[in-house]
Structure formats: structure tokens, C-alpha cells
N, C-alpha and C positions, 0 to 999 in steps of 0.2 A: 788641103786643110790647115784647115789651123791647128795651131797646137800650141801647149799654152807654158809658160814658157818660165808660170812662177806662180808658189804655194799660193801668194798674199795678195791685197791686191791696194790701191793707196784708196784714201780719202783723204778731205778736207772738210776739220770739221771748227767754223768758225775760226779764218784763215791759218790750222793747224795743222801736218802733214802732218799721217796718221796710216799706218798697217794696218788690213785684219786681214784676219782668216775664218773660213768659214766649215766647215764641215760635221758626217755624225758621223757615226754608231751604235751598235743595236746593242746596249745591255736588257734582258730580261727578257725579250723579248717584244723592244719597244723601241724606236729611233729619237733619240740623245738627240740633236744640234746643236753642235758649239761652237760662240764666237770666240774670238784673240782677237785682239788689239792693244798695239804696241804704240807708243812716241818714234817718230823720225828725227833722224840728225838733219842733217842739212847737205851731210855725205853719201848717206841711202844706204846708216847704219839701225838700230834697233839704244831705245834708250827705254835705261828707267823701269817700274817692275809691267809686269804685257796684264791686259784686262783680258780677264776671263766672266764667261759667262752659258751657262750648260739649263737648254730646255726641251721641253718636251712639248709635239702638238696633244691641242686641244679634240684634235679632229677625232681619232678614238675610232677611225676607221679598218677596212681588212688591207687596204695598203695603205701608209703610213709615206706622203711625201714630202713633207718638213723641209724647209728647209734654211740655211741664212739668209738673207737680202741683206746689200748694200743699206737701205732706210734702216735696217734692226739695228748695222751694226753698228749706225750713224748714232739713232738714236739711245746704247748701251755705251756708247763712246758720255755726251754729253748727263746722260744721268750719273754713269760712275766721277767725273766730272764735282758731278755733286754730293757726291761719298768723298769728299778725299783727297781721290786719284791724279796720282801728279808726277810730270818726269822726273821729280827726286825717289828713292831710293831704288830697292830686290825684289824679287821673288812676284812672285802673282799675287791681283789685289780681284777679290773675285767676285762677283754678282751673287747673291742669295737671294730667295725667299724671301725673307723679313725682313730688305728691307726699301719693298714694296717697289723694287720695278715690273713694267710691264710690256707686255709687248701681245700688240692681236693676234691669234693663232696661239697662241705658246703659253708656256706658264713654264716656272724658274724653279730650277731644281736643284738641289745642293752637289757640290764637285761631285762627295761621293757617293752621292745614294742613288740604288741601283733599278730604280723608277722602279 
């Protein structure tokens, strides 16, 4: 039996290592998919501000099975870099709907949106 030892996964974008996690929660009857990513240091520590985005699936069916995939995390990282996300600083860098980030099958929602 395979046992997941870490809740986050490694992802390399343009030669730089990141860690990312994808999960989901139900908010007001809708499934909200969350992607979080952060820079990694050589000694496997988190560095700089965390990247975060909340998404809802466009399907709207009876059973919503929307989930974040590695390519979604990569696309979020690449886009965030164009918006100024860097390893310097602290806090959370949110991708918001007004920024124009898009993923196939998802709509970006505000961090505190009840959806």
C-alpha cells in the first residue's frame, strides 16, 4: 500500500524548484479548488511569499470532481511571475479574477468569496 508522506509536491519551472499543494473545500454547496505554491531553498525550506489561488469548476454538474493538477500549479506559477511574484517578501500573493488568470475548466474567485 502506498502512503503519501508529504502533503506537497515538487515542481520545477524554468530551472527553479517550487513546492505546491492542491486541495478542495466545500463552500456554500460548491467545491472550491485551492492551489498554493512556494519557493524552495537548497535546504528544502519554504522561502518568500506563498502563491495562492481559489478556483471553481465550470461544469456545474451533480457531482463536481474538479481538482488541481500539476500543470495547473505550473500555469499559476508562470502567470504569477508575470504579475510580480518573487521570492522576496512575506505573506500571501493571491491570484485574483481581475488579474486575468485562466485555467481550462475553472473560474478564479476571490480569496474570501463565498462562491
